[in-house]
C-alpha positions as CSV (number, residue, x, y, z in Angstrom):
1,X,142.7,283.6,270.0
2,X,145.1,282.4,267.4
3,X,148.7,281.9,268.4
4,X,147.5,281.1,271.9
5,X,149.5,278.4,273.6
6,X,147.6,275.2,274.2
7,X,148.8,272.2,276.3
8,X,147.2,268.8,275.9
9,X,146.9,266.3,278.7
10,X,145.8,262.8,277.8
11,X,145.0,259.7,279.9
12,X,147.1,256.5,279.3
13,X,144.5,254.9,277.0
14,X,145.1,254.4,273.3
15,X,141.9,256.2,272.4
16,X,143.1,259.3,274.3
17,X,146.4,259.3,272.4
18,X,144.6,258.9,269.1
19,X,142.3,261.8,270.0
20,X,145.3,263.9,271.1
21,X,146.9,263.4,267.6
22,X,143.7,264.5,265.9
23,X,143.1,267.6,268.0
24,X,146.8,268.6,267.8
25,X,146.6,268.6,264.0
26,X,143.3,270.5,263.9
27,X,144.5,273.1,266.4
28,X,147.7,273.7,264.5
29,X,145.8,274.0,261.2
30,X,143.6,276.7,262.9
31,X,146.6,278.7,264.0
32,X,147.0,277.6,267.6
33,X,150.4,276.8,269.1
34,X,150.8,273.4,270.9
35,X,153.2,273.6,273.9
36,X,154.7,271.2,276.4
37,X,155.4,273.9,278.9
38,X,153.2,274.5,281.9
39,X,153.0,278.2,280.8
40,X,150.0,277.9,278.5
41,X,146.8,279.8,277.8
42,X,144.5,276.9,277.5
43,X,144.8,273.4,279.0
44,X,142.8,270.6,277.4
45,X,142.4,267.3,279.3
46,X,141.6,264.2,277.1
47,X,140.2,261.3,279.1
48,X,138.0,261.2,282.2
49,X,137.6,263.3,285.3
50,X,140.9,262.0,286.7
51,X,142.7,263.4,283.7
52,X,141.1,266.8,284.3
53,X,142.2,266.7,288.0
54,X,145.8,265.7,287.0
55,X,145.9,268.7,284.6
56,X,144.8,271.1,287.3
57,X,147.2,269.6,289.9
58,X,150.2,269.5,287.5
59,X,149.8,273.2,286.9
60,X,149.3,274.0,290.6
61,X,145.7,275.3,290.1
62,X,147.0,278.2,287.9
63,X,144.4,281.0,288.0
64,X,145.7,282.6,284.8
65,X,145.1,279.7,282.5
66,X,141.8,278.3,281.0
67,X,140.9,274.6,281.4
68,X,138.5,272.4,279.5
69,X,138.1,268.6,279.0
70,X,137.3,266.2,276.2
71,X,135.5,263.2,277.6
72,X,137.0,259.9,276.7
73,X,136.2,258.3,280.1
74,X,133.1,257.1,281.8
75,X,130.9,259.6,283.7
76,X,133.0,262.6,282.6
77,X,131.4,265.2,284.8
78,X,134.3,267.6,284.4
79,X,134.8,266.8,280.8
80,X,132.3,268.8,278.7
81,X,133.3,268.1,275.1
82,X,132.5,264.8,273.4
83,X,135.0,263.4,270.8
84,X,132.6,264.0,267.9
85,X,132.3,267.7,268.9
86,X,136.0,268.5,268.5
87,X,135.8,270.4,265.2
88,X,132.9,272.4,266.5
89,X,134.8,273.1,269.7
90,X,137.9,274.4,267.8
91,X,135.7,276.7,265.7
92,X,134.1,278.1,268.9
93,X,137.6,278.7,270.3
94,X,138.6,280.7,267.1
95,X,135.4,282.8,267.4
96,X,135.5,283.1,271.2
97,X,132.1,281.6,271.3
98,X,132.2,280.3,274.9
99,X,131.8,281.4,278.5
100,X,134.3,281.3,281.4
101,X,133.3,279.9,284.7
102,X,135.2,280.1,288.0
103,X,135.6,276.9,290.1
104,X,136.6,277.1,293.8
105,X,139.3,274.9,295.3
106,X,140.3,274.1,298.8
107,X,143.5,275.0,300.6
108,X,144.5,272.5,303.2
109,X,147.0,273.1,306.0
110,X,148.1,270.1,308.0
111,X,149.8,270.7,311.4
112,X,151.8,267.7,312.8
113,X,154.9,267.3,315.0
114,X,155.6,271.0,314.8
115,X,155.5,270.9,311.0
116,X,153.0,272.3,308.5
117,X,152.1,270.7,305.1
118,X,150.1,272.5,302.5
119,X,147.9,271.0,299.8
120,X,145.2,272.0,297.4
121,X,142.0,270.1,296.4
122,X,139.5,270.6,293.6
123,X,137.1,267.8,294.8
124,X,137.3,266.8,298.4
125,X,139.2,266.0,301.5
126,X,138.4,262.9,303.5
127,X,139.7,262.3,307.0
128,X,139.6,258.9,308.6
129,X,141.3,257.0,311.5
130,X,144.5,255.4,310.1
131,X,143.4,251.8,310.8
132,X,139.8,252.5,309.8
133,X,138.6,252.3,313.4
134,X,136.0,254.6,314.9
135,X,137.3,258.2,314.5
136,X,137.0,260.9,317.1
137,X,137.3,264.5,315.8
138,X,136.4,267.9,317.0
139,X,135.0,269.8,314.0
140,X,135.3,273.6,314.4
141,X,134.2,276.5,312.2
142,X,136.2,279.7,312.7
143,X,137.5,278.1,316.0
144,X,134.0,277.7,317.3
145,X,133.0,274.0,318.1
146,X,130.5,272.6,315.6
147,X,130.5,269.0,316.9
148,X,132.4,266.2,318.6
149,X,132.3,263.8,315.6
150,X,132.2,260.1,316.2
151,X,132.0,257.7,313.2
152,X,133.9,256.5,310.1
153,X,135.2,259.9,309.1
154,X,134.5,263.4,307.8
155,X,134.5,264.7,304.2
156,X,134.9,268.4,303.2
157,X,134.1,268.9,299.6
158,X,133.9,271.8,297.1
159,X,131.0,272.5,294.8
160,X,132.9,270.6,292.1
161,X,133.4,267.6,294.4
162,X,129.8,267.7,295.7
163,X,128.7,265.5,292.7
164,X,131.5,262.9,293.4
165,X,132.2,261.0,296.6
166,X,130.2,263.5,298.6
167,X,127.0,262.6,296.7
168,X,127.6,258.9,297.3
169,X,128.1,259.7,301.0
170,X,124.7,261.3,301.2
171,X,125.8,264.9,300.7
172,X,124.0,267.6,298.7
173,X,124.8,268.8,295.2
174,X,126.0,272.4,295.3
175,X,125.0,274.2,292.2
176,X,127.6,275.8,289.9
177,X,128.4,279.4,290.8
178,X,128.0,278.9,294.5
179,X,131.3,279.2,296.3
180,X,131.1,277.2,299.5
181,X,132.4,274.1,301.4
182,X,130.3,271.1,302.4
183,X,131.0,269.0,305.5
184,X,129.6,265.5,305.1
185,X,129.7,262.9,307.9
186,X,130.7,259.4,306.9
187,X,128.7,256.8,308.9
188,X,128.2,259.0,312.0
189,X,127.3,257.5,315.3
190,X,124.3,259.1,317.0
191,X,122.9,257.5,320.1
192,X,122.4,258.2,323.8
193,X,126.2,258.2,324.3
194,X,127.3,260.2,321.2
195,X,125.5,263.1,319.6
196,X,126.8,263.6,316.1
197,X,125.3,265.5,313.1
198,X,123.9,263.0,310.6
199,X,123.5,265.4,307.7
200,X,125.8,267.6,305.6
201,X,126.3,271.3,306.5
202,X,127.2,273.9,303.9
203,X,129.7,276.5,305.0
204,X,130.2,280.0,303.3
205,X,133.4,280.7,301.5
206,X,134.8,283.1,304.1
207,X,134.8,280.5,306.9
208,X,137.6,278.2,308.0
209,X,137.0,274.6,309.0
210,X,139.3,272.8,311.5
211,X,139.3,269.1,312.1
212,X,141.2,268.1,315.4
213,X,141.8,264.5,316.4
214,X,140.8,263.8,320.0
215,X,140.6,260.8,322.4
216,X,142.1,257.7,320.9
217,X,142.5,259.1,317.4
218,X,145.9,260.5,316.6
219,X,147.0,258.7,313.4
220,X,144.8,259.5,310.4
221,X,144.5,258.7,306.7
222,X,144.0,261.9,304.7
223,X,142.6,261.5,301.2
224,X,143.0,264.6,299.0
225,X,141.3,264.1,295.6
226,X,141.9,260.4,296.1
227,X,145.6,260.7,297.0
228,X,146.5,259.1,300.3
229,X,148.6,260.8,303.0
230,X,149.1,259.1,306.4
231,X,149.9,261.1,309.5
232,X,150.7,260.1,313.0
233,X,150.6,262.6,315.9
234,X,148.3,264.9,313.9
235,X,147.5,268.2,315.6
236,X,144.8,269.6,313.2
237,X,143.7,270.0,309.6
238,X,142.7,273.4,308.5
239,X,140.6,273.9,305.4
240,X,139.2,276.9,303.5
241,X,138.3,278.0,300.0
242,X,141.2,279.7,298.2
243,X,140.8,283.3,297.2
244,X,142.0,282.3,293.7
245,X,139.7,280.3,291.4
246,X,140.5,278.1,288.4
247,X,138.8,279.2,285.2
248,X,137.1,276.7,282.9
249,X,135.8,277.1,279.4
250,X,132.1,276.5,279.0
251,X,130.4,276.3,275.6
252,X,127.4,278.6,275.3
253,X,125.0,275.7,275.3
254,X,126.4,274.4,278.6
255,X,123.6,274.0,281.2
256,X,124.3,272.6,284.7
257,X,120.7,271.5,285.3
258,X,120.7,269.5,282.1
259,X,124.1,267.9,283.0
260,X,122.8,266.8,286.4
261,X,119.8,265.3,284.7
262,X,121.8,263.6,282.0
263,X,124.6,262.2,284.3
264,X,122.4,261.0,287.2
265,X,118.8,260.4,286.0
266,X,119.0,259.1,282.5
């Protein structure tokens, strides 16, 4: 493991900068090489979950690198290592005492005005009407109509994103290791006029989801991992799980059940 290239990504806080200086010195002492290039073996995010997302996005979801986070934020669901565990973490790196877990991410294709825009998402995609009025969407799976959605909007999340906005929106937690997409309705309308699904539905990894604006809905706000993109005259949004996966380092004591309990129930 020594002589491997490691890149550090820190949040804007002073604490994160301080931790970065400490871990840089310890890594160099242990024979690792610190690089500023995006060609690295291991990426370490120092901060909260937003810093981890930034690291993955900046490197374009590189499937050939390993990623891990040191939590200096609040919830830190993606950030496994605590600041007081840094020395132990570096020793484990030297001895290869860790596991590698693959995380799925979404590929998004937006068709509008004869153009196509491509994006990637580790957490979720949220589609709403531009002026936050009632949205009308046809939701299709492999070009087969699932529903004529009417409500505030539709969210499509990955297993990683299932514990984020999706959970707040009433969606289910998808356990680590399951590669799937989850469609969660946001404030759906269900009455004698409109019949809309009021619960989430989990889609296997080989399926494609299409969201097509209909009726009065043409302009939409598209939120991809919290980043806003506004489209007028939108034709459709196509989403599927990428064939590639990002690889994250997990310490051998990592346990997803324990993390859910610690983060949400204690």
